[in-house]
C-alpha positions, 0 to 999 in steps of 0.5 A, spaced: 868 300 684 869 295 679 862 293 677 855 294 678 848 292 676 841 293 677 836 288 679 829 286 682 828 282 688 824 275 687 824 272 694 828 267 698 829 260 697 835 255 699 840 251 695 844 245 697 852 245 696 856 239 694 857 237 701 849 237 702 849 243 706 843 248 706 844 255 704 839 260 704 839 265 698 835 271 696 834 270 688 835 277 684 833 278 677 839 282 675 839 286 669 839 286 663 841 293 664 843 298 658 848 303 659 844 310 658 850 315 659 857 315 660 861 320 664 868 322 663 873 326 667 873 331 661 866 333 661 864 331 668 870 331 672 869 324 674 868 317 670 861 313 671 856 310 667 849 310 668 845 304 667 837 303 666 833 297 668 826 295 667 822 297 661 816 302 661 811 306 657 813 312 653 807 316 656 809 314 663 816 318 662 816 326 663 819 330 657 826 331 659 827 324 661 824 322 654 830 326 651 835 323 655 833 316 652 833 319 645 839 322 645 842 315 647 838 312 642 836 306 647 829 304 650 825 308 656 827 305 662 824 305 669 830 305 673 836 309 672 842 308 677 849 311 676 855 307 678 862 310 679 867 305 676 874 305 677 875 303 669 869 305 664 873 304 658 870 297 656 863 300 657 859 305 652 852 308 651 848 302 648 852 296 651 848 291 655 850 289 662 848 282 664 848 277 670 854 274 668 858 280 670 858 277 676 860 270 678 859 265 684 864 266 690 864 274 688 863 278 695 858 284 694 854 289 697 847 290 696 843 296 697 835 297 697 829 301 700 827 297 706 820 295 708 816 301 710 812 300 717 809 307 718 809 311 724 811 306 729 812 306 737 818 304 741 817 297 742 817 295 734 821 301 732 827 300 737 825 293 740 824 297 747 820 292 753 813 294 755 811 296 762 807 291 766 800 291 766 798 290 773 799 295 779 797 301 777 800 301 770 794 304 766 793 303 759 800 305 757 804 299 757 806 300 750 808 307 751 815 310 751 815 311 759 819 317 763 824 321 758 829 324 763 831 328 769 827 334 771 832 339 773 838 337 770 839 336 764 832 338 763 832 336 756 832 329 752 839 327 749 840 327 742 839 320 739 833 318 744 829 312 741 822 315 740 816 313 736 816 315 729 817 313 721 820 306 721 823 303 715 822 306 708 830 308 708 836 306 703 839 300 707 846 297 704 848 290 706 855 289 706 860 283 704 854 278 701 857 272 697 854 270 691 852 263 691 850 261 684 849 265 677 844 263 672 846 267 666 841 265 661 835 267 666 839 273 669 838 270 676 843 271 681 843 267 688 846 271 694 847 268 700 843 271 706 837 276 706 837 283 702 833 289 704 826 291 701 820 287 699 819 282 693 819 285 687 823 291 690 829 294 686 836 293 688 843 295 686 849 290 686 856 292 686 863 289 688 864 290 696 867 296 699 871 293 704 871 285 705 870 282 712 
């Protein structure tokens, strides 16, 4: 990883390129983030930087984290994320990371927490088809239906699509293109959709593997 930043998903819109083609984009308020901690091979066994994003009142921060921020002599931050960068020599505690870290044309991976849908059935959760509502189906037309054989294997195989918790998990979308960067307002326009609801916290870093 060469660079990364924490941001807030603003929402989706569309912009036009030079040829007049419409590009659907998601706007992210990326930073400004502050370097709260710097980890080194000598002290921690690996190199990384911890970034903080979003202001928060002191009374909403527990005592251990208050000490963590005071040691770094930085303001209290709502979100902390660690980025294991290949080279951390250019960053020190207290430095500010802004949206201009990235540029238009960069290919990035975006991670966030997907929208939670609660306990959902197999139709909503796994895109299963429903049963027909006639000829004796009864009031079970949205149920999962038969699960498997009786005598052999006498069990349900692992991975069977069942009702359960849907969403509210970490999701990473890879190989997204940055279309525009507004450094003055700390905004990044990313082509396509990214995980999470509006105002959800996301992390942006350079892509692990290119398509």
